[in-house]
N, C-alpha and C positions, 0 to 999 in steps of 0.2 A: 158310781162313776162309770162312764162308758169305757170299755176296754179298747185298746188300740187294735188295728187290723193286723199289724206286723210287729214282731219284736226282732230287732237287729242285734245279734250277739257278736261282740268283738272281744276276743281274748287279747290281752296286751302284755308285752314285756319289752321294756327299753325301746319304745317306739316314738320317742319325742321328736325325732327328725321327720317321721312320716305321718303320724296320727293327725296332725292338723289338716292335711290334704284329704285324708280319709273322712274326717268329720265334715269337711266342707262339701264333699260329694253327697253327704246325707242332708245337709242343709239345702242343697240345690235340688232335692228330689221333687218331682212334680206332684207326688202324693205326700200329704202331711200326716196321714192317719197311721203313725207308727211310733214306737219307742226305741231307744237305743240303750243297750245294756253293755257297758264296758267292764270287763273283769280283769283287773290288774294283778298279774302274777308276781308281785314284789319287784317291780322295776327299780333299778338302782340309779336311773337318770331322772329327769324331771317330767316323765310321761304323765304322771298323775296331775301335776300342776297344769300341764298343757290342756288336759281334758277338762279340768275344772274351769279353765278360762273360757270354755265354750258353753258353759251352763246357761248364761244369759241369752246367748244367741239362739239356742234351741228353745228356751222358754218363750222367747219373743214370737216364735212360730207355733207355739202351742205343742211342742214336741218334748216329751220327757227324756232327759238324758240321765241315766243312772250310772253311778260309778261304785263298783264293789272292789275292795282291796283285800286280797287274800293275806292271811297272817304269815304265811311262809311260802317260799317258792316251790311249786309242785314238780317242776322239771318235766311235766307231762302236758302237752297241748290240749289234751282232752278234758283235763280237770276244770280249767276256767270255762270251757264251752258247756260242760255239764252243769256247772253252777249257774251260768247264764240262762240255760233253758229252765232250770228249776225256779229262777227268779222271774222269768218272763211271764207276761200275761196276755200277749197278743194271740190272735187266732192262728197266725202263721209265724214260723221261725225262719230267719234268714241269717246265714253265717257269713261274717265278713272279717278278714284278717286285718290287723291294725296297720298294715303298710299297703293294703290294696284299696281299690276304688270301685264305685258303682257308677254306671251310666246314669244320667239325670232321671230317666224314666224307668229305671230298673224295678223299683218296688211297685210302681203302678202296673207295669206290664205283667209281672209275676203274680201279683195278687189278683189281678183281673182274670188271668188265665186259670188260676186256682179256683176262683169263684165260678167262672163260667163252666168249667168241666168238673167241679166238685172233686178235685184231685186230692189224694193224700200227699202226693209229692209232685212238684213241677221240676223236671230235670232239664237243665240247660247243657247241651252237648258241646258247645264251644264257648270260648272266652277270649278277651283281648290280652295279649302279652305285652307288657310295658317294660322296655329295657332302660338301663341306666342313662342312655343318651336320649331318652324320651321317644325313641322309635316305637311305634305301635303296630302290632300285627295280630290277625285273628289266628287263634291256635285251636287245633282239633287233635285230641290225643286218643280218642276211641276208634275202634274199627268199624262200628256200625255206620251205615250211610246217614248223613244228616237228614232229618225229617223236613220236607218242604213246608209242612204245616204241623200244628200240634197233633200228636197221635198217642193213644194209649199203648203202652208196651203190652205184649202178649200176657195173658193170664196163666199161661203154661209155665210153671216154675222150672220145669226141666229146660225149656228153651232159654229162659232168663239166665239160668246157671251156665249153660253152654256159652251164651253171649258174654257173660261176665268173665269166664275163664279165657275167652278169646279177646279180652280187653274191649268188649263192646261198649262199655260205659266208662265215663270218667268217675273216679271215686273221691275227688276232693269235696269237702263239706260244702263249699260255696256253689257246687252244682246241684245241691239238693235243697229246694225251697219247700219246707215241710209244714203240714198242718200240725200244730203243737199237740193237740189231743191225740193224734196218731202216734207221735213219739212217746207220749206219756202212757197211753193205754197199752202200748206194746213194749214198754220198758226198754226203749232203745237209747242207749247211752254210749258215749265214747269210752272204750276200754282204757285201763290205766297202763298205757304203754308210752315209751318215750318217742316212738315213731310208728308209722303204719296204722295208727289208731283210726285214721280217716278211712282207710281201706275196709276195716272191719265194720265201722259204723255204717258206711254206705252199702256194704253187703247185707247187713241186717235190714236196712231200709228197703232194699231191692226185694228181699225175701218176703217181707211182711206187708208191703203196700199193695192193696187191692187195686187202687187206681194210680198207676205210675205213668205220669204224663211227660212225654219227651217233646221238647219244643225247640224251634230253630233260633229263638231270641238270643242275642249276644248282649249280656247285661253286666258282666263282671270284668274288671281290669286287674289282672294279676301282675304284680311288680316283680320282675326278675332281679334279685339282689345277689351280688357276689359275696356279701358279708352275712348272708342269712345263716341261721343256726344249722340248717341242714347241709350247708356247704362248707362249714368250718371243719378243718382237719383235726382229728383227734390223735392222741398217742395210741399206737397200734394196739397195745394190750387192753387199753380201756375201750377202744373201739370194738375189739373182739368180744369183750365182756358184754358190752351193750348189745351187739349184734346177736350174741347167743341168747341173751335174756329175751330179746324181742322175738327171736325165732321160737323159743319155748313157750313164752307167754302168749304170743300171737296164735300159735297152733291151738293152744287151750281155749283162747277166746273165740276162735272160729268154731271149735267143737261145741262151745256153750251155745252159740247162736243156732247151730244146726240141731242141737239136742232138743230144742223147743219146737222144732218143726217136724211134724209127722212125715213129711215128704222124704227127709233124709234117712229116716229109719227104714222106710220102704224102698229107698234107692241108695244103697250103700256105695254104689259106683260113683254117684254124684258127690257124695260126702268125701270119698277118697280123692276125687278129682279136685275139689276145692282146696283140701289140705295140701295136696301135691303142688297145686298152682302157687299157693302162698310160699311153700318151701322153696320152689324154684325161683320165685321173686327175691327171696332173701339170699339165695345162692348168688344171684346176679350182683346184689349189693356187696356180698362178701368178696367177690372176685376183685373188686377195687383194692381191697386190703391184700388179698392173696398174691396178686400179680407182682408186687414189689418186695415180697418177703420169701425167704426159703422155707421149705417144708418144715424143717426142724424147729424154726421159730414158732410156728403154730402148734407144734407138738407141745412146746413148753406152756403156751397159753391154755391149751386144752387140759393139760395136767393140773392147772390151777383151778379149773372149773369142775372137774369130775373127781369122783372118789378114786383114791390111788389104785384100788383094785380094778377099776374100769378104765383108767386114763389111757394106758398104752393101747388097748384095743380100740377105744373110741378115736384116738388120734390117727391110728392106721386106717380105720374105716373112713373117717372124715376126709383125710387127704387122698385116699383112693378115689372117692367120689369126685373130688375136685380135679384130680389128674385126668380122669376119664371125661369130665365135663369140658376141660380145656382141649383135650384131644378131639372131641366131637366138634367143638367150635372151629378148630383148625380144618377139620374135614369139610365142614360146611363152607368155609371160605374157599377152599380149594375147588369144591364142587361148583360154587358160584362163578369162579374164574373160568372153569372148564365150559360151563354153559354159555358164557359170554363169547367164547371163541367160535 
């Protein structure tokens, strides 16, 4: 049997409200040589039934729609994506969230570019942002200038790392249209983290892709939801526990990626810079919790996480770092005001 050109991987959890529109955008694709792999992470609504209702519509167009139901909820967005990649048999892999959309010609554009340039990865720098009121705008989150035409990113890994640290690339999975054999051969998976797993996945892709093609095409529609999991508020001590685990495990996952690259052994300054960048990114996330709580509250949370013999010291070091960080932020704001005068 002839294998599909593209495998579209869709992790799903309680998306009954949005998954119909997501699947409709796939039925509307100008290219039909693809399969869809939906991996349900134990939805508690009728998401599975909704996907099943689309089976005949996809079959009528000669498109395979596969539905994989996980036996238990993973609580980690990378798990269903990894399973989807393992199941997929397309030449290329496209990641699509269950509440987002693709433009009608997305798969045709991206696969054509991948074929023409024989790219390991086709990276889209921009995407559409869809608000709840259906307002649509083009969003650019990276600092590198948009390429006016397809262009291979430099082979110099040092420059790629510097660009990455300076937020030169988007790291959302949907920006990475990957050759499947490239992911498999390089053992690139999403780490088992509750968040920031996409950042580490994209970093591994950037480090290991020989042909990393940046393109100006805008093919993805990201739905901005106020009720998304990432926007839900958590009880502070649970949020702190989650944050600390992601910080620790994330640093370890970055270290694993870099341990397999000779470049980082020869350039320890770059290795440190990557870990330091991730650490600072997590500090920014923690500030949202820190701002509304007194220092002694976090001392108590820290004591729950660390050995009693270490807790007091860690609490003091931890809070000292944040007090200094907040003071520096105030100084930067004052400097900005002075410069405007």
